[in-house]
N, C-alpha and C positions, 0 to 999 in steps of 0.2 A: 220258321224254325228257331227264332230267338229264344223261345221259352223251353225248348226241348220237350221231351215226353214227361208230362206231369200227372198222368192218370186222370182223375176226375177233379183235381184241384182247379178252382177258378183263378185265372191269372188276368191281370190288366197291365196297363202301362207302368204302374208302380212296382210290379213284380220283377224280381231279378232274373238274370238269364239262366237258361238250362244248361245241360251238358250235351256233349256229342258234337259231331262234325258240323252240322248245319248251325247249331247254336254258336259255335266258335266262329264260323264265317260271319254270321250276323253281328256278333260282338265286334269283330274287326272292322266291318263296314261302318258300324255306328261310331266307333272310336275315331275313325278317319274323319268324320264330320266335326269332331270336337274343335279342330283348328278354325273352321269357319265360324263356329259358335263363339269361340274366344275372340274373334275379330268383330263380333257384334252383328253377324249375319243371322237372320232367322233360319233356323235349321229344323227340318221335319224329318224324322226317321219313320217312314211308312212301313209298318209291319203287316204284311198281307196274309190273310187266311188262304185256304184252298180256293182259288178263283174258278168259278163255274162259267165256262163258255163252251159252246159246241164245236168250236174251231180248234181246240187243242187242250193241253193240260190233262187233268184227270178225266174230264168228260170225254175228250177226244179218244182216249185209250179205253174207256169203259163202254161207250155206246155200242160198238159192234158186238162184243160178247153178250151184252144185255139184250140187244135186239134179237140175237139168235137164241135167247132163252138160256144162256150159259152164265148169267150173272149170279153173283153171290157174295156173301161177306168174306172178309179176309181175317184170318186168325180167329180170335174169340168173337169179333164183331163188336166188342164193348169199348174199343178205343174211340175217343171223341174226335170229331172232325169239326174244326172251326172254319167254316166256309163263307164265301161271299160271292154274290153275283157280279159279273163284269160290269154291268150297268151301274151298280152301286159303287164299285171301285172308281169308275170315271167320275161319278157324282161326288164322291168323297174327295177326290183330288181337286175338283173345281171348288168345292166348299172350303178346303184348306187354303187354296190359293187366294180366295176372296176374304178370308178371315185371318188377319194378321196376328190375332191373339192366340191362334192355334199353332203350337210349336212343340218340339221335342218328339218323343216317341208317340206314334199314333197307330192304334190297332184298327185295321180295316177288315172287320169280320161282322157277319150278320148277327143279330141279337140272339138267335136261337141255334147254337151248335147242336149237332146230332151225333149219335154213335154210328159207327160203320154199318151196323146192322140196320139202323133206322134209315140211313142213306140208301142202302141196298134196297130195302123194302119200298121206299119212296120212288126210286128210279124204276123199279119193276112195275109199280102201280101206274106210274105215268106212261110207261111204254106198254102196259098191258102184257107183261111177260113174267114168267116165273122167276124166282130168285133162290132156288133151293141149292144151287151149286155153291161150293165154298172152297176157299184156298186156305188150307191149314198154314199156320205160321211157319212150320219147317219148310213147306213147299215154297212159300214166298221168299224165305231166306236162301233156298237152293237156287231159285230163279233170279233173284235180284241182289243177293249178297247182303252186305252191310246196309245198303240203302233201303232194304225192306224194313229194317228196324227204324230207320230215320224217317221214312216217308209213308209206309203202309201200316206199320204196327204201332207207331207212336200215338199217344193220346194227349191232346192239349185242348182244354176248355178255356177259350179266350174271350174276354169282354172288351168291347170298344168303348171304354169309359170316357176317354177324352172327346171322341166324336159325339157321344150321347150327351155329355155335359155341355158341349158347345151348341147343341140344338140340331144336329144332323139327323135327318129322318131317312131310314133305309126304305127304298122302294120294294125290296124283296126281303122282309124279315124272316119269312118262313121258307123252308127248303122246297116244299112241293110247288108253291107259287113261282119260285125262281126257276125250277126245272121245267115247269110247264111253259113259262114265258120264253125260256132259252130254246126249247124245242119247237115252239110254234113258228 
């Protein structure tokens, strides 16, 4: 949530913070670490994308409706989702711990973000289920309030510049491979 909703703009660790509740919380978290950094301690602010795991999070809430053939895009479907497989999050954390030169803000997101519509189609294809249902933006706002805008309708295209420059290799750079591995 650090970058807020930025549409199709590509952001990386050098980009400024966004607006909104989640961006504000992230700014406060990161500023709290400034004291440790001033004391000479290596500080890493891990900025996580939407983590894909079948045990919870976005996938935990999406699997049942999709398996029932009730899956579909939210809003316009054009909002970008910067996602990452749980296995890649764990690998990135190990990589960061083993590489003292890696410090500061670190985006842990797969190299290929997708739109909500692409995410929906991919999940439907992997599950062999239709994805024609849709949740209009107004319905998402009615059901989830302000958090619909922050979490379901926001669009952020994030690059993992620091990890890539440090030589980290994602096991699951593409969404379909990550979803298939997660559901196997």
